[in-house]
C-alpha positions in Angstrom: -71.4 0.4 -30.7 -71.9 0.9 -27.2 -68.9 -2.0 -26.2 -65.2 -0.4 -26.0 -62.9 -1.9 -28.0 -60.0 0.1 -27.1 -57.8 -2.6 -26.0 -58.0 -4.0 -29.2 -55.3 -3.2 -32.3 -56.9 -1.1 -34.9 -56.5 -2.6 -38.3 -53.9 -2.0 -40.5 -53.8 1.5 -42.5 -51.4 0.4 -45.2 -51.3 -2.9 -47.0 -47.2 -3.2 -48.0 -44.7 -0.9 -46.4 -41.0 -0.3 -47.7 -38.2 1.0 -45.8 -35.5 2.4 -47.7 -33.1 3.5 -45.1 -29.6 5.4 -46.7 -26.9 4.9 -44.6 -25.3 8.6 -43.5 -28.3 10.5 -45.5 -28.0 13.9 -44.1 -30.9 16.4 -43.7 -29.1 19.0 -46.9 -28.7 15.5 -49.2 -32.6 15.4 -49.2 -33.8 19.3 -48.5 -30.8 21.2 -49.6 -28.8 22.2 -52.3 -27.4 18.7 -53.1 -30.9 17.5 -52.9 -32.1 19.6 -55.7 -29.6 19.1 -57.7 -29.1 14.9 -57.7 -32.3 14.0 -56.4 -34.8 15.5 -58.3 -37.6 13.0 -58.2 -37.9 12.8 -54.6 -37.5 16.7 -54.3 -40.7 16.6 -56.5 -42.7 14.4 -54.5 -41.5 16.3 -51.4 -42.8 19.5 -52.5 -45.6 18.9 -54.9 -46.7 15.0 -54.2 -48.2 13.1 -51.6 -46.1 12.7 -49.3 -45.1 14.3 -45.3 -41.7 15.5 -44.7 -40.0 15.7 -41.3 -36.7 15.9 -40.1 -35.9 12.8 -37.7 -33.5 13.7 -34.5 -31.1 10.9 -33.8 -29.6 10.8 -30.4 -26.2 10.6 -29.9 -24.3 8.0 -30.2 -24.7 8.4 -34.2 -23.4 4.9 -35.0 -25.5 2.3 -37.3 -26.3 -0.4 -35.1 -27.9 2.0 -31.8 -30.1 3.8 -34.7 -31.2 0.5 -36.1 -32.6 0.1 -32.3 -34.1 3.3 -32.1 -35.7 3.0 -35.6 -37.3 -0.3 -34.5 -37.7 -0.6 -30.8 -38.1 3.1 -30.4 -36.2 3.3 -27.2 -33.0 5.2 -26.7 -29.8 3.2 -27.0 -26.8 3.7 -24.3 -23.1 4.3 -25.1 -22.3 0.4 -24.8 -23.9 -0.3 -28.1 -21.2 1.8 -29.7 -19.0 -1.5 -28.6 -21.6 -3.8 -29.4 -22.0 -2.0 -33.1 -19.0 -4.1 -33.8 -20.5 -7.6 -33.3 -24.2 -7.1 -32.8 -25.8 -9.9 -30.3 -29.7 -10.5 -31.4 -32.0 -7.9 -29.9 -34.1 -9.2 -27.1 -36.3 -6.0 -26.7 -39.7 -5.9 -27.8 -39.4 -4.6 -31.6 -41.4 -3.6 -34.9 -39.7 -6.5 -36.9 -40.5 -9.3 -33.9 -44.3 -7.8 -33.8 -44.5 -8.1 -37.6 -43.5 -11.5 -37.3 -45.9 -12.9 -34.6 -48.6 -11.1 -36.6 -48.0 -13.4 -39.5 -46.3 -11.1 -41.9 -44.1 -11.4 -44.4 -40.7 -9.5 -44.0 -37.9 -9.3 -46.7 -34.9 -7.6 -45.7 -31.2 -6.7 -48.5 -28.6 -4.6 -46.9 -26.1 -4.0 -44.1 -25.8 -7.1 -41.9 -26.4 -5.3 -39.0 -30.2 -6.3 -39.2 -29.4 -10.3 -40.0 -27.5 -10.1 -36.6 -29.9 -7.9 -34.9 -33.2 -9.9 -36.4 -32.4 -13.7 -36.8 -34.8 -15.9 -38.3 -37.0 -12.9 -38.8 -37.1 -12.4 -42.4 -38.4 -14.9 -44.6 -35.8 -13.6 -47.7 -32.6 -11.9 -47.0 -28.9 -10.8 -48.2 -26.8 -9.0 -45.7 -23.7 -6.9 -46.8 -21.1 -6.6 -44.6 -20.2 -2.9 -43.9 -16.9 -2.6 -42.6 -15.0 -2.6 -46.1 -15.4 1.4 -46.3 -13.4 1.4 -49.3 -16.3 -0.6 -51.4 -18.8 2.6 -52.6 -20.4 0.1 -55.2 -20.6 -3.3 -54.5 -22.4 -3.0 -51.3 -25.4 -1.3 -52.8 -25.4 -3.4 -56.2 -25.8 -6.2 -53.9 -29.3 -4.6 -52.8 -30.3 -3.4 -55.8 -29.8 -6.8 -57.7 -32.9 -8.1 -55.6 -35.1 -5.2 -56.5 -36.8 -5.5 -59.7 -37.7 -9.6 -58.7 -39.2 -8.8 -55.2 -41.3 -5.6 -56.7 -43.0 -8.0 -59.1 -44.2 -10.3 -57.0 -46.1 -10.0 -54.1 -46.0 -12.7 -51.4 -44.2 -9.8 -48.8 -45.6 -7.4 -46.4 -42.5 -5.4 -45.4 -39.5 -4.6 -47.5 -36.1 -3.3 -45.6 -33.4 -2.0 -47.6 -30.3 -0.5 -46.2 -27.4 0.8 -48.4 -23.9 1.3 -47.5 -22.7 2.7 -50.0 -23.2 6.8 -48.9 -21.9 6.1 -45.9 -18.7 4.4 -47.1 -17.7 7.7 -49.7 -18.5 9.9 -46.8 -15.6 7.9 -44.4 -13.4 7.8 -47.2 -13.7 11.2 -49.5 -16.0 13.4 -47.2 -19.6 14.8 -48.0 -18.1 17.6 -50.5 -16.4 14.7 -52.6 -17.5 14.4 -56.4 -18.6 11.0 -55.7 -21.5 11.8 -53.3 -23.5 13.6 -56.3 -23.7 10.1 -58.2 -24.4 8.3 -55.5 -27.5 10.4 -54.0 -28.7 10.2 -58.0 -28.5 6.4 -57.9 -30.5 6.7 -54.7 -33.3 9.0 -56.1 -33.4 6.6 -59.3 -33.9 3.5 -56.8 -37.0 5.5 -54.6 -38.3 6.1 -58.5 -38.5 2.5 -58.8 -40.0 1.4 -56.0 -42.5 4.2 -55.5 -43.9 4.0 -59.5 -44.0 0.1 -58.8 -46.0 0.5 -55.4 -48.5 2.9 -57.3 -49.2 0.3 -60.0 -49.8 -2.5 -57.8 -51.9 -0.7 -55.1 -55.6 -2.3 -54.5 -58.6 0.0 -53.8 -58.8 -1.4 -49.9 -55.6 -0.2 -49.0 -52.7 2.1 -50.3 -49.4 1.2 -49.5 -46.5 3.2 -48.1 -42.6 4.4 -48.9 -40.6 5.4 -45.8 -37.1 7.3 -46.9 -34.7 7.6 -43.9 -31.5 7.7 -42.5 -29.9 6.2 -39.5 -27.6 9.0 -38.8 -26.0 12.0 -40.5 -22.7 13.0 -41.8 -20.0 15.3 -40.1 -18.2 17.9 -42.2 -15.2 15.3 -42.3 -17.4 12.7 -43.3 -17.7 10.6 -40.0 -20.0 10.2 -37.7 -20.9 9.1 -34.0 -21.2 12.7 -32.1 -23.8 15.2 -31.7 -23.2 17.9 -34.1 -26.0 19.0 -36.2 -25.1 17.5 -39.3 -24.8 14.3 -37.6 -27.8 13.8 -35.8 -30.8 15.8 -38.4 -31.6 12.9 -40.8 -34.5 13.4 -43.5 -37.5 11.1 -42.8 -40.2 11.0 -45.7 -43.5 8.8 -45.7 -44.8 8.7 -49.2 -47.9 7.2 -50.1 -51.4 7.8 -52.3 -53.4 7.9 -48.6 -52.1 11.3 -48.5 -53.2 14.3 -49.7 -51.2 16.3 -52.6 -49.2 18.9 -50.9 -50.3 22.7 -52.0 -48.8 25.7 -51.6 -45.3 27.6 -50.8 -42.6 24.5 -49.5 -42.1 25.1 -45.8 -39.3 23.9 -43.7 -39.8 20.3 -42.4 -40.9 19.8 -38.9 -38.6 18.5 -36.1 -39.8 14.9 -34.9 -37.8 12.7 -32.8 -36.0 8.9 -34.7 -37.8 7.1 -31.9 -41.4 8.3 -33.2 -41.0 5.9 -36.5 -41.3 2.8 -34.4 -45.0 3.7 -32.7 -45.9 5.4 -36.3 -45.0 2.2 -38.3 -46.5 0.4 -35.3 -50.1 1.6 -36.0 -49.5 2.0 -40.1 -49.1 -2.0 -39.8 -51.9 -2.7 -37.4 -49.6 -3.7 -34.3 -49.2 -3.2 -30.8 -46.7 -0.5 -30.0 -43.5 -1.7 -29.0 -43.5 -2.0 -25.0 -40.3 0.0 -24.4 -40.6 2.7 -27.2 -40.6 6.7 -25.9 -41.7 7.5 -29.4 -45.1 9.6 -30.1 -47.3 9.0 -33.2 -46.3 11.3 -36.4 -49.8 12.7 -36.2 -49.8 13.8 -40.3 -49.4 10.4 -41.4 -52.7 9.2 -39.9 -54.2 12.8 -40.5 -56.5 11.4 -43.1 -58.4 9.4 -41.1 -61.7 10.3 -39.0 -61.5 12.1 -35.5 -62.4 8.8 -33.6 -59.9 7.2 -35.2 -56.9 9.7 -34.8 -58.2 10.0 -30.9 -58.0 6.0 -30.7 -54.6 6.1 -32.0 -53.2 8.7 -29.9 -54.9 6.8 -26.9 -52.9 3.8 -27.5 -49.6 5.4 -27.7 -50.4 7.4 -24.6 -51.6 4.2 -22.8 -48.6 2.6 -24.0 -46.0 5.5 -22.8 -48.1 5.4 -19.3 -47.5 1.6 -18.3 -43.6 2.0 -19.2 -43.6 5.2 -16.9 -45.4 2.9 -14.5 -43.0 0.1 -15.0 -39.9 2.5 -14.2 -40.9 5.2 -11.9 -42.3 4.7 -8.3 -43.7 8.2 -7.8 -45.3 7.9 -11.8 -49.2 9.7 -10.8 -47.4 12.7 -9.4 -45.5 12.8 -12.9 -47.4 16.0 -15.1 -47.2 13.7 -18.4 -49.1 10.7 -16.4 -51.7 13.6 -15.1 -52.0 15.4 -18.4 -52.9 11.9 -20.2 -55.7 11.2 -17.5 -56.9 14.6 -17.8 -57.3 14.1 -21.8 -58.8 10.4 -21.3 -61.3 12.0 -19.4 -62.2 14.7 -22.3 -61.9 11.4 -24.6 -64.5 10.0 -22.7 -66.7 13.0 -22.9 -66.3 13.4 -26.6 -67.2 9.5 -27.4 -70.7 10.3 -25.2 -71.1 13.3 -27.6 -70.1 11.0 -30.4 -73.0 8.3 -29.8 -75.4 10.4 -29.1 -75.2 11.1 -32.8 -74.5 15.2 -32.6 -72.2 15.7 -35.6 -71.9 19.4 -34.8 -68.7 22.0 -35.2 -69.0 21.6 -31.2 -68.1 17.5 -31.8 -65.5 18.8 -34.1 -63.8 21.4 -32.1 -64.0 19.1 -28.6 -62.4 16.5 -30.5 -59.3 18.8 -32.0 -58.8 20.2 -28.0 -58.6 16.2 -26.9 -56.4 15.5 -29.9 -54.0 18.7 -28.8 -54.3 17.7 -25.3 -53.1 14.1 -25.9 -50.4 15.0 -28.0 -49.2 17.5 -25.2 -49.5 14.5 -22.6 -47.7 12.4 -25.5 -44.8 14.5 -25.3 -44.5 15.1 -21.8 -44.3 11.6 -21.3 -42.0 11.0 -24.0 -39.5 13.6 -22.2 -40.0 11.8 -19.0 -39.3 8.5 -20.1 -36.2 9.9 -22.0 -34.1 11.0 -19.0 -34.7 7.5 -17.5 -31.8 6.5 -19.8 -29.5 9.0 -17.8 -29.9 6.8 -14.9 -27.0 5.0 -13.9 -25.7 2.1 -12.1 -23.8 4.2 -9.9 -22.2 1.6 -7.3 -20.8 -0.9 -10.1 -19.8 1.9 -11.7 -17.6 3.2 -8.8 -16.4 -0.4 -7.9 -15.4 -1.0 -11.7 -13.4 2.6 -11.6 -11.6 1.8 -8.1 -10.3 -1.4 -9.5 -9.3 0.2 -13.1 -7.5 3.0 -11.0 -5.8 0.6 -8.6 -4.3 -1.5 -11.7 -3.4 2.0 -13.5 -1.2 3.1 -10.6 0.5 0.0 -9.9 1.3 -0.3 -13.4 2.9 3.6 -13.4 4.4 2.7 -10.4 6.1 -0.2 -12.5 7.0 1.1 -15.7 9.8 3.6 -15.1 11.5 0.5 -13.3 10.6 -2.3 -16.1 12.2 0.3 -18.7 15.2 1.1 -17.3 18.7 -0.1 -18.1 18.3 -2.9 -15.0 14.6 -4.1 -15.9 13.9 -5.2 -12.9 10.6 -4.7 -10.3 9.7 -7.1 -8.0 5.9 -6.8 -6.0 5.9 -9.1 -2.8 2.8 -10.7 -2.6 3.0 -12.5 0.8 3.7 -9.4 3.6 0.5 -7.4 1.7 -2.0 -10.7 1.3 -1.0 -11.6 5.4 -1.2 -8.1 6.8 -3.9 -6.4 8.9 -4.3 -4.3 6.2 -5.5 -6.3 4.0 -8.0 -8.1 6.6 -9.1 -5.0 8.0 -9.8 -3.5 4.2 -11.8 -6.4 3.5 -14.1 -5.9 6.4 -14.7 -2.8 5.9 -15.5 -3.1 2.4 -17.6 -6.0 2.8 -20.1 -3.7 5.4 -20.2 -0.9 2.6 -21.6 -3.7 0.2 -24.4 -4.9 2.4 -25.1 -1.6 3.4 -25.8 -0.2 0.1 -27.2 -3.7 -1.3 -29.9 -3.2 1.4 -30.7 0.1 1.3 -30.7 1.3 -2.7 -34.4 0.4 -4.3 -33.0 0.2 -8.1 -31.8 -2.9 -9.5 -27.8 -2.8 -9.2 -25.1 -5.6 -11.3 -23.1 -5.6 -8.4 -25.8 -6.4 -5.7 -27.1 -8.8 -8.0 -24.1 -11.0 -8.0 -23.8 -13.9 -5.7 -22.3 -13.5 -2.3 -19.1 -15.4 -2.8 -18.2 -13.2 -5.8 -18.9 -10.1 -4.5 -16.3 -11.1 -1.5 -13.7 -12.1 -4.2 -14.1 -8.7 -6.1 -13.3 -6.8 -2.4 -10.7 -9.2 -1.6 -9.0 -8.4 -5.0 -9.5 -4.5 -4.4 -7.9 -4.9 -0.8 -4.8 -7.4 -2.0 -4.2 -4.2 -5.0 -4.5 -1.4 -2.2 -1.8 -3.1 -0.2 0.4 -4.1 -3.3 0.5 -0.6 -4.5 1.5 0.8 -0.5 4.0 -1.9 -0.4 5.3 -0.9 -3.8 5.3 3.2 -2.5 7.1 2.0 1.1 10.1 0.0 -1.2 10.3 3.0 -3.5 10.8 5.3 -0.4 13.0 2.5 1.1 15.1 2.4 -1.6 15.5 6.7 -2.3 17.1 6.6 1.0 19.9 4.0 0.3 23.3 6.0 -0.5 23.9 6.3 -4.4 26.6 3.4 -5.4 27.7 5.7 -8.5 27.2 9.3 -7.8 28.4 10.5 -11.4 26.5 8.7 -13.3 22.8 8.8 -11.3 20.9 11.1 -10.8 18.2 11.9 -8.5 16.7 15.1 -9.7 13.7 15.3 -12.2 14.6 17.3 -15.5 12.3 19.6 -17.1 11.1 17.2 -19.9 10.0 14.6 -17.3 7.6 17.0 -15.1 6.2 18.5 -18.5 5.4 14.8 -19.6 3.7 13.8 -16.7 2.1 16.9 -15.6 0.9 17.1 -19.9 -0.2 13.2 -19.7 -1.8 14.0 -16.3 -3.8 16.9 -17.5 -5.4 15.6 -20.9 -6.6 12.8 -18.3 -8.5 15.0 -15.9 -9.2 17.6 -19.1 -11.1 14.1 -20.4 -13.7 15.0 -17.4 -15.6 18.0 -19.8 -17.1 16.9 -22.6 -16.1 20.5 -24.1 -12.5 19.4 -23.8 -13.3 16.0 -25.5 -15.0 17.9 -28.5 -11.7 20.0 -29.0 -9.2 17.4 -27.6 -7.4 18.0 -30.7 -6.7 21.8 -29.3 -4.8 19.9 -25.8 -2.4 18.0 -28.2 -1.6 20.4 -30.4 -0.8 22.8 -27.0 1.0 19.6 -25.8 3.5 18.8 -28.9 4.2 22.9 -29.2 5.5 23.0 -25.3 7.4 19.9 -25.9 8.8 21.0 -28.9 10.1 24.4 -27.1 11.6 22.8 -23.7 13.3 20.1 -25.9 14.8 23.2 -27.9 15.6 24.6 -24.6 16.8 21.5 -23.6 19.7 21.3 -26.8 20.7 24.5 -26.4 21.8 24.1 -22.8 23.6 20.9 -24.3 25.4 22.9 -26.6 26.2 26.1 -24.9 25.8 26.0 -21.2 27.6 23.0 -20.0 31.3 23.6 -20.7 33.8 21.3 -22.8 35.6 21.8 -19.6 33.7 20.4 -16.7 34.9 17.1 -16.1 32.0 15.7 -14.5 30.2 16.6 -18.1 32.5 15.0 -20.3 32.6 11.9 -18.2 28.8 11.7 -18.6 28.6 12.5 -22.3 31.3 10.0 -23.3 29.7 7.0 -21.1 26.1 8.2 -23.1 28.2 7.8 -26.5 30.0 4.9 -25.6 25.8 3.2 -24.5 24.8 4.8 -27.7 27.6 3.5 -29.9 26.7 0.0 -28.1 23.2 0.2 -28.4 23.0 0.7 -32.3 25.9 -1.2 -33.4 23.8 -3.8 -34.1 21.5 -1.6 -36.1 22.2 -0.2 -39.5 21.5 3.3 -38.7 23.6 6.3 -39.3 25.7 7.4 -36.3 28.7 10.2 -36.8 31.5 7.7 -36.5 34.3 9.3 -34.7 37.8 8.1 -36.3 39.6 5.1 -34.6 42.1 7.6 -33.1 39.7 9.6 -31.5 37.9 6.7 -29.9 40.5 6.8 -27.0 39.4 10.5 -26.0 36.8 12.4 -23.8 34.2 13.0 -26.3 32.2 16.0 -25.7 29.3 17.1 -26.6 30.1 19.9 -29.3 32.4 16.9 -30.9 29.5 14.1 -30.8 27.0 16.7 -32.8 29.5 18.9 -34.7 29.7 21.2 -37.7 26.1 20.9 -39.4 24.8 17.8 -37.4 25.1 20.2 -34.6 23.1 23.5 -36.2 20.4 20.8 -37.7 19.7 19.9 -33.8 19.5 23.1 -32.7 17.2 23.9 -35.9 15.0 20.0 -35.5 12.4 21.3 -33.1 11.7 24.6 -35.0 11.3 22.8 -38.1 9.0 20.2 -36.6 7.0 23.5 -35.0 6.6 24.6 -38.8 5.4 21.3 -40.0 3.0 20.5 -37.4 1.4 24.3 -37.8 1.1 23.5 -41.5 -0.5 20.2 -41.0 -3.1 22.1 -38.8 -4.2 24.1 -41.8 -4.9 21.0 -43.8 -8.4 20.1 -41.8 -10.5 21.6 -39.4 -11.6 18.8 -36.5 -13.4 19.1 -33.6 -17.1 20.1 -33.3 -16.7 24.1 -33.0 -14.7 25.3 -36.0 -15.3 21.9 -38.2 -17.6 23.3 -40.6 -15.0 26.4 -41.3 -13.3 26.0 -44.9 -9.4 24.5 -45.0 -6.7 23.6 -47.7 -8.4 19.8 -47.4 -11.6 21.3 -48.7 -10.0 23.5 -51.2 -8.0 20.1 -52.5 -10.8 17.9 -52.7 -12.9 20.2 -54.7 -13.4 19.0 -58.5 -12.0 22.2 -59.7 -8.5 21.7 -58.2 -7.7 17.5 -59.1 -5.0 18.4 -61.0 -3.3 20.1 -57.8 -4.1 16.8 -55.6 -2.9 14.5 -57.7 0.3 16.1 -58.1 0.4 16.7 -54.3 -0.3 13.0 -53.9 2.0 11.9 -56.1 5.3 14.0 -54.7 4.0 12.6 -50.8 4.2 9.1 -52.3 7.7 9.6 -53.9 8.5 11.4 -50.6 7.2 8.4 -48.6 9.5 6.1 -50.9 12.6 7.7 -50.2 12.1 8.3 -46.5 11.3 4.6 -45.7 13.3 2.6 -48.1 17.1 3.1 -47.5 17.1 0.6 -44.8 15.2 -2.1 -46.8 16.6 -5.0 -49.0 16.5 -4.3 -52.5 13.5 -6.8 -52.9 11.6 -4.7 -50.5 11.9 -1.9 -52.4 11.4 -2.8 -55.7 8.0 -4.1 -53.9 7.1 -0.7 -52.0 7.8 1.2 -55.7 4.9 -0.9 -57.0 3.1 -0.9 -54.2 2.9 3.2 -53.7 2.1 3.2 -57.8 -0.5 1.0 -57.1 -1.8 3.0 -54.4 -1.7 5.7 -57.1 -3.4 3.9 -59.7 -6.4 3.1 -57.0 -7.1 6.8 -56.6 -7.0 7.4 -60.1 -9.5 4.5 -60.4 -11.9 5.6 -58.0 -11.7 9.2 -59.5 -10.0 11.3 -56.7 -6.9 12.1 -58.5 -6.0 11.9 -62.7 -3.5 9.9 -64.4 -1.5 12.6 -67.2 -2.8 10.5 -69.9 -6.2 10.1 -68.8 -8.1 12.8 -70.3 -11.9 11.8 -69.2 -13.6 9.5 -66.8 -15.1 7.1 -68.8 -12.4 4.5 -68.2 -13.0 5.0 -64.1 -13.2 1.5 -62.7 -14.1 0.6 -59.2 -10.4 0.3 -57.8 -10.8 -3.3 -56.7 -8.1 -4.7 -59.0 -5.5 -1.7 -57.7 -6.4 -2.2 -54.1 -6.3 -6.0 -54.0 -2.7 -4.9 -56.0 -1.2 -3.0 -53.4 -2.1 -5.5 -50.8 -0.2 -8.3 -52.2 3.1 -5.8 -52.0 1.7 -5.0 -48.3 2.0 -8.6 -47.5 5.1 -9.5 -49.5 6.8 -6.4 -47.6 5.3 -8.3 -44.3 6.9 -11.8 -45.3 10.1 -10.7 -46.3 10.6 -8.7 -42.9 9.0 -11.4 -41.0 11.5 -13.9 -42.6 14.4 -12.1 -41.9 13.6 -11.5 -38.3 12.9 -15.5 -37.8 16.4 -15.6 -39.8 18.0 -13.6 -37.1 16.9 -15.4 -34.1 16.9 -18.8 -35.3 19.9 -19.2 -37.9 21.9 -15.9 -38.0 23.3 -14.0 -35.0 24.1 -11.0 -37.1 22.3 -7.9 -36.0 22.0 -6.3 -39.6 19.5 -8.9 -40.6 17.2 -8.3 -37.3 17.4 -4.3 -38.0 16.7 -5.3 -41.5 13.6 -7.2 -40.8 12.5 -4.8 -38.6 12.4 -2.0 -41.0 11.0 -4.0 -43.7 7.8 -5.1 -41.3 7.7 -1.2 -40.8 7.7 0.2 -44.3 5.1 -2.5 -44.8 3.0 -1.0 -42.6 3.7 2.1 -44.0 2.7 0.9 -47.4 -0.9 0.0 -46.0 -1.3 3.4 -44.4 -0.6 5.1 -47.5 -3.6 3.0 -49.6 -5.8 4.0 -46.5 -5.2 7.3 -46.4 -7.3 10.0 -48.1 -5.5 11.3 -51.0 -5.2 14.9 -49.6 -4.0 14.1 -46.3 -1.0 11.8 -47.7 1.2 14.9 -47.1 0.2 14.3 -43.2 2.0 10.5 -43.6 5.3 12.3 -45.1 5.2 15.0 -42.4 4.9 12.3 -40.1 8.0 10.2 -41.5 10.1 13.1 -41.7 9.2 14.1 -38.1 9.9 10.5 -37.0 13.4 10.7 -38.8 14.3 14.1 -37.3 13.3 13.6 -33.5 14.8 10.6 -33.5 18.3 11.2 -35.1 19.0 15.3 -34.2 17.1 15.3 -30.7 16.3 11.9 -28.7 20.1 10.0 -29.7 22.1 13.3 -28.6 20.3 13.9 -25.3 19.9 10.5 -24.4 16.4 10.3 -23.5 15.4 6.7 -21.9 12.9 4.2 -23.0 9.7 5.9 -20.9 10.4 9.1 -22.3 10.9 8.3 -26.0 7.5 5.5 -25.2 5.6 9.0 -24.3 7.0 11.5 -26.7 5.9 8.5 -29.2 2.1 8.8 -27.5 2.1 12.8 -27.9 3.1 13.1 -31.4 1.1 9.8 -32.4 -2.5 11.9 -31.0 -1.5 15.2 -32.7 -1.0 13.4 -36.2 -4.4 11.6 -35.7 -6.1 14.8 -35.4 -4.0 16.3 -38.3 -5.8 13.6 -40.3 
């Protein structure tokens, strides 16, 4: 009629909507060869059924909770949501679930409990399953499917959401090329088939039903997610309904849409207002079966919502290209309505309608792009203040650590001189003046400026006090360096090559994190650093054994003091030290005598053996972004054709772990360790990763839960035994061997836990880690007499490298 009804929400297009969200469903799992093989029903619907297929692009970070937010609000979550993902609070932004509940729709949910935390009291019925037991491939999905028959037979719901986690867990533990992926995809295909048939059978003549199949994020070649590789950001998005026409003609590549577009499309489909902060566009083919007037009305609603959001966030919104384009489209739309009301049904009206639709879609794309860029605007002032405080605390720690880790372990920070100095008050005054200038001139809302003045002054005083403490500590260090040395023979003021390398390497790595390309290929930095470290250690060992002469009395005295201090330090611990005879104890022990015979040559060979081990481990797993898709030894091992080779490697690795760890444990812990490692192999065989020699078929494959619990019992037992020995050494006995045994047992319990959690083809990484640690401790750190600070940083370097070897 003549009265405009554009402000009213259009009636719903679908009666019931089912959303099947399969966690970590990668694009090629549906549209690639795996989809053809393991998801035949879904592929048939995609190629020949009444459906529309798209590739939905997710923005990083590709983690579950931010992606659920994007799907339901249409907005782009920030990187802080990665942290919030661990304990999701209630979602306060306007979203599709809240709009549906407000409209009186009954929502049922089964799956990942992140939804229950994000949308508390929104579901009339729900059953949440926890997402952090990544070794659970079956229970986590069975808990969703067990409700399915009952809820599909009922008609008392409008929106059903199912979030399946099993595929994601398989990816994390065994990777995307695992033999477990196929059966899981087949299971998902059967679920899609069951839901689709049920929806078709209960469909009414008035309104059709809609089934949406999608993923929240993809999966990288290593099975993880969170980054920005194509495998992680591209997910399938399927709309299946009898409202759509049957597909005909050759199969084309699905169109690329944004993940945020789903919220706007479902809002229109359910007859709900589009979420206030949504930056998504309406996916037009979903409403393509409606009349031209209705289609134009839908895109106008979407454009109106986006233009209003732009007005709220941008001062000069009228100059925005998208806003201008939208206004032009609105005028064209008004002209089309006039022609339509005049009863003109000619070809001209249809062509004009298509032109207006094209203008609207162009406006939507431009508006969405402009709004997406708003996400990249950060509160720079508050970030700078936070960074300054963190850098000051870090600098103070760096100044104190060398002194705190030295033999005296003394570091005194005098609080009174800095806090009563003129510099402190002057800095407070300058910072307060800067704060006033910034907060009165900045137009956008700033977190730090929104604080009370008393709190802001407190922060300024903290920054000033930390700066004065740093200057005071530096001044004291210079003052001490001018004092004459008490023992010039033992003390040395110069820095060795090792000190320069570990400081420059650590600082260089920190600086490299300023570039995203260095972050994506961070493993290369660590591999370079540990290789360089091994070469420098080799040089240091050669100098220690050949260059420094035994006739040098100063060196002889220093080495004897080094050896005496080593013997004193390790007298309490059950660690093998080359024992000198009683007759030799009174003699000056030179470097060549300390590491004599085979030990000396083993010490010289150690850096080269470590280099060879690291090179072998680099070929096990490709990591980073650029070369992650390349085949590696890990891919070869986990393929189904090489299960026997993987089984042999896993068995040998677990035996090696036992021999490297058990030698300093008590008899009880040794037996528990052996049984625990046997349990680890049994668990891997139970879930189908490796084979038992007597296992000829896969009929007896269990879920592995009993075997995993079996290992956890032994882990707890070993850790408990070690803790008991530690307490005994502190309270009852003063014998140091008891304390050493207790520490070693706690350590071996943690190694057993790591063996359970490692992927089967990565067990050699654990073996090499233990081997390298043993060699570097016995043959490098001890003879070269490194201090605690040096050993700590080297541990950190090797720890980072071994993380990437996995």
